[in-house]
N, C-alpha and C positions, 0 to 999 in steps of 0.2 A: 627926463629926470635922471640926474646921477645916482651912481650907487650910494653916496654918502647921504644925499637928500633922502633917498628911499630908506636907507637905514636909520636915520633920525626919525622918520615917520614910524618905523617899526618900533623903535625905542618909545615913541609916544604912546603907542598902543600896548606895548609890553608892559609898561609901568602903570597901567590902569590897575586899580585895586583887585577887580575880579580876575584879570589875566594873571597878574602878579600872584594871587593866591593859587591858581592852577599851576603855575610854574612851581611855587614852593611845594605843593602836593606832589607833583611829579617827581622833584628832586628827593623828597622825603622817601616816597615809595620806592624810588629807584635805587637809593642806597640801601634801603632795607632789604630789597630782593637780591642785590648785589652781595649783601652780607651773608644770606641764607644759602648754604650749599645747594646746588642743583635748580635753584628758582632764578632764572635768568631774564633778562629785559624781553626777549621774544615771547615767553610764556605769560609775562605779565601784562604786556601791551595786548596780547591775544586775550587774555581774561577780561580786559577792560573795553573791547571792541563793541559790546552791546551798548555802552554808554554814547557811541556815535549817533544813536537814534534820538538822543535827548540833550547832548551838549553841542554848543556851536563849534564849528570846525577850527577856528582860531584857538579857542581855549583848549580844545581836545589835543591839538597838535603840540601846543606849548607844553602840556602836561606830558605827552609822550616823549618829546625831546628831552624833557627833565628826567624822566625815567631812563631813557637811553644813556645819558650823560651819567646820572646817578648810579646806574649799575656798574659802569666802568670804575667810578670812584669806589663804591663799597666792595667790589670784588677784590680789592687789594686787602681788606680787612680779614676776610677769610682765608686768603692765601697766607698772610703773614701770621695769623694767630693759631690756624689749625692746620696749615699746609694742605688745604683743599681748595684748589682754584675752582671757582664757580665756571669759568669758560677757559677754553684753551689758550686764549690770550693773556690769563693771569698766571700761566705756568711758571714763566721765568721770574715772576715776583715772588713766587712760593718758594723758590730754590734759596734765595739769598734772604728774604724777608723772614722766613720761619727760623732760619739760624740766628738772624739778629734778636728775634724774640727770645729764643733759647739762651742767648748771652746777655739778657737783661736789657736789650735795647729795642724792645717793642715799640716803645713810644717814638723813638727816632726813626724807626722804619715806617710807621703810620704816618709821621709828619712828613717825610720825604715823599711819600707816595701821594699825600693829598696836596702838597705844594706842587709838586711835579705835575699832578693831574691838572692843576688849575692853570699853570704856566703853559702847558702843552695844549690844553683844550682851548685857551685864548688865542694861542698862535694859530691853531687849526681853524678857529672860527673866523680869525681874521682873513686867513687865506680862502676860505669859503665865500666870505663876503666880496673879496675882490676878484676872484677867478671865475666864481659862478656865473656873472653876467656875460663874461668873455665867451663862455662855453655856449650860453643861451644864444648870444648873437651869431655864432657860427651854426648853430643847429636851426636857427629860424629859417635856413634855405631848404628845409626838408618838405618833400612833397609825400603823396601816399606810398610811392616806391621806397623812398628813404626811411619813412616810418615803418614799414614792414620789415626793411633790412634791419633797421635799428632793434625791432623787437626780436628778430632772430638772433642778434648779438646778445640781447639781454637775456634770452631763454638758454642760449648755449653757454654764456658765461656762468649763470647761476648753476647750470647742470654740471658744468666742469669743475667749478670751484668749490661748491658746498658739498662735501662728502668725499669719501676716500676713493670712490669708483665713478668713472664717468658713465658707465653703463647704467649703473643703478640711478645716478642723477637723470639720465636721459629717460629711464623708464618711469620715475617719478613725475618728470615734466610731461610725459606722453598721457599718463592718467590724469593729470591735472588738466591738460588741454581737452581731452575728451569730456571730463566733467564741466568745462567751461562753455562747451557747445550744447549742453542741455537746455531745453526751452524752445521758444519760438524763433524761427529764422527771420531776421529783420528784413531780409530781401525778398523772401517768398511768403512769409506768413505762416510756414508749415511747422508743426511740432516736431522737434527732434529729440530723441533719447528719454522721451517722458514715460513711456510704457503705459500710456493711457491715465497717467496720475495727474490730476488738475493741479496739484499743489507745485508740481514741477515745471509749469508752463512759463513761469517767470525766471526760470533758471534756479541755480543752487546760489543761495546767498553766501558770499565770501565770508562774511562774518561767521556764520555757522561752521563753515569748513575750517576756518582759521582757529576759532576757538577750540573745536573738537580736536584738531591735529596737535596744536601746540599746547593747549592747556589740559584737556582731558587725557590725550594720549600721553603727555608728558608726565602727568600725575600717575597714571597707571604704570608707566615704565619706571619711574622713580620708586614707586611703591614695590613693584617686583624686584628691582636692583637692592632696595634696602633690605632684603633678606640676606644679602651677601656681603654688604659693605657697612662698615661702622665709621662714625665720625671720629676723628682723631682728637687728641687732647688739646683743650683750649688754654693757650698760653696767657698768662696774667699780664696786664699792662700796668707795670710799676715805674715810678719815678717820673721825670719830667717828659712832656710830650714835645718840648721845644728842642730844636736841633742847635748843636753847638757851632762855634765859628768854624772848625775843622769840617764838620758835617755839611755845612753851606758850601764851603770851598770845593768840596768833593761832589757836590750834587748839581750845582747850577750848569756846568758843562753838559753833564749826561740829560738833563731835563731838555736843552735846547737840541742836542743831538737826537734824542729821542722824538721830539716834535717834528724835526725834518725828516726822520725815517717814516713816522706814522702817517702824516697827512697825504703825500703823494701816493703812497703804496695802498693806503685805504680808499684813496679815489679812483684807483684802477679797477676795471671790471674783474680782474683776476687777483684783486688785492686782499682786503681782510686785515684783521689786527694780528694774527698769528705771526706772520712774516716779520713785520717791523719790530715786534718785541724781541723776536729771536736775533734779528740783525743787530739791534741796540745792545743786547746782553753781550754779544761776542765782541762787539765794538768796544764796550767799556771795559771788558776783561783784557782786550788787547792794548788799549790805551792807558789803562790804570797804572798808577805809580805803586800800587799795592796789589799785584796780581796774586800773591800768595793768600789774600783774604778771600778770593772768590771760592764759593763752596763751603766758606765758614762764616759768611755774614758781612759780604762787602756791601756798603750802602750804595755804591754806583750801580749794583746789580738789582737794586730796587728803584732807584731814581730813573734811570734809563728806560727800562721796559714799561713801567707805569706811565711815564710821558708818552712813549710811542703808542701805548694802548689807547690813550685819551685823544691823541691827535688822529688816530685812526678813525675813532668814532666820528669826528667832524668830517674826515675824508670821506666816509661811507655816505654821508648825506649829499655830497656833490654829485655823483651820478644819479642818485635818487631823485633829486629836485630837478636837475637839469635836462636829464635824459630819460628819466623813468627806468633806470636800471638799478635794481636791488643787488647788492653785493654781500649781503648777510642775512641771516634769517630774521633778524630784527628789522632790517630794511624791507624785507618781503611782507612782513606783518603791516609795517607802516604804509607800504604800497597798497594793501587790501583796505586799510583805513581810508585813504584817499579815494578808492573805488567806492567805499561805502557811502561817501559824501557826494558821489557823482562827479569827482574833480579828476581830471586826467593829468597825471605827472608828465614831464617833458619839457621841451623848449617854451610851450604856450603857457606853461604854469605861471612864469614871471609876468606875463602880460595879463592873463586871465584872473589870477589870484595874486597880484602883486602885493596886497596888503597882508595877507596870510603869511606869503613867504617871508618877507621882511620883518613881520612881527616875530615869526618862528626864529630867524636868524638872530634878531635882537635878544630875543629870550635865552639864546645860547649863552652869550656873554653875561646876561644876569644870572643864569643858572650856575655858571662856574663860580660866580661870587657866592650864591646861596650854598652850593656845595662845600666850599673852602670852609664857611662858617659852621655848617652842619656837621662836617665829618669828624673834626678833632674833639669839640666839647662833648659829643654824644658817643664817644667810643665806649662808654660804660653801658650805654643801652644796647648798642650794636653786640656786645659781648654776650649780654643776658639773652639776646635774640637766638644766638647759637645753641641754646639749651632748650628751645621748643622741640618737643618730640616730633620727628618727621611724619608719622602718620596723621597727626592733627592737620599738618600743612596740605598733605595729599587729599585728605576728605574735605578740607575747606576749599580747595581748588575746584574740586568736582561740583560741590554744593553751589559755589558762586557761579561757575560756568552754566550750570543747569537753570538757576534762577535768572541769570542775565539774559540767557537765549530766549527763555519763556517769556520773561517780562517784556522783551523787546517786540514780540509779535504775537504773543498769546497764542502761539502754535504748538500744539503736540507734535505735530509732524516734524517741525524743526528740532525739537528736543530728540526725537528718534534719530533725525541726521546727525545731531551733535554727537550722540553716542556711537553711531556707526563711523563717523569719522574719527572718534576717539580710539576706537579698535584700530582703524587703519593707522593712526598715528602711533599706537602703541607698537603694531606689527613693524612699522618702518624704523622705530627706533631700535626695537629688538633685533632686527636684522640688518641694521646699518644703512638703511635707505634714507637719503636726505629729504626733510620734509619741505624745505623751502620751495624747491623747484616745482612741487605739486601745486602749491598756492599761486606761484608766478604763472604757471600754465593756465591755472583757472581764471586768473585775471586777464592775462595777456592774450589768450587765445581769441575770444571774440573781437578784441581790438585789432589783433593782426589779420583776422578774416576780413574784417572790413577794409583795412588799408590794401590787403591784396586785391580784393575785388575792385576797389577804386581804381588802383594803378592799372589793373588789367582792362578796365572799362576805358581809361584814358588812352592806353596803348593798343586798343582794339584787339585784345587777347594775345598780345605778343608777350610771352614769358620772359624774353631776353632782356626787357626793359629794366628788370632788377639787376642786370649785370652790365649793361651797356651805359646806364647813367653813372657818372663818375663817383659820386657820393655813395650811392646805393651800392655800386660794384665794389667800392673799398670796404664799406661795413660788411658785405658778403664775404670779402676775402679775410677781414679779421675774424668773423665767425668760423670760417673753415680753418683758419691757423689754430683758433682755440679748440677746435675739435682734434686736429692733427698734432700739434706740438706737445701737449701734455703726455700722451702715451709715449711718443718718441724719446721725450726727455726721461721719463721713467725707465725705458729700455737702455738708454745710454748710460744712466747712473747705475743700473743693475749690472751692466757690462763692465762698468769700472770697478 
């Protein structure tokens, strides 16, 4: 079946009333959490993970994709109206967007952000549609040794990229890997790290750990931080929300350039959305016919970075779906959701769960249209949401997390684990340890162990098989470069 035929089948599923409803709910929630400062897509998806016990996988992932895309859309509202970027990727939008709002052009800033997000999101989804099968075809040659090497690349990339310190990332990864080995060893049937507690024989549920670290831990951190930070003044949206002819002529090229920055960089193991938004901003400043407006409210400085941000969101899904590599905290949470359904991401996903994958990709096209329709007419609602007292949000997050985890398994022990992980998550945020590597280690450690044992069984205990097989050796080389090059680059820059 060709990619086009598979995509058409995905549209047939995505346009079913129930699936469409879940997509709409995801887009609405995503925009809402994108607007609220500090409440990002990773926290929201973690908060909803207990629903995976009750909702079919296809509907759940369509909603998660809507939340992911919607948060990228909604983040521009906060950046423009109160100069408070919900995530680092919205920082560039805040620079020019808030200046435009102060100059009485908040409507035009919100419009170019929304339309640019739609254009770039569609371009990124098109690239995902046609490039993902090519990556999968190349990856189908993987054996146990290659899978193990790929997982090494995954964990090293996440540890190196997510966070300011590689050492802290590797510490978080190691803790996650140790937690992932809790339970019964599938090879020997022996209990490991259970300390005689029967509730740990099946291992630590990824859902409980993810909700604890990303939802409860984040709520505790935001509550602590709220003592020292105050929300800025909310700018009024006055006048027309529509763009003039001059605004259109100054925005369409930045939209396209931002999209072509965002997708490929977002798809890289060391990518993310921060770098393409920075590159887009400085490119537009260099190419603009009105460079004197930058810093005072240049529309190109909103159009380009917002396009790059949304194209990068599509790019992040490429390595997650095709190789099982998460390159952002949100992707790590989505990886844990796949784990919750017993679905293994990677090259086999397109074969084993073809309907789910193509429905998910089709829903991204539909979600882009829904988000364009939602964003501009409901600006008044989003502005009112900014006035919700933060303590209410934090308390609500903790209550919903507790109810969700307890309702999923009726286990008081899991509720205790939830708050234990919540305290760990708070401490990690407090002392700048990235949380995503811990979740990735928790998920991938058992899978990596199985692949390693299978590879060693095939090679009769020869460890060099991971280096002598061409594809496995290449992946190990990439992992080594990811460990070595970032510190050397930092030293070089410091020396300059």
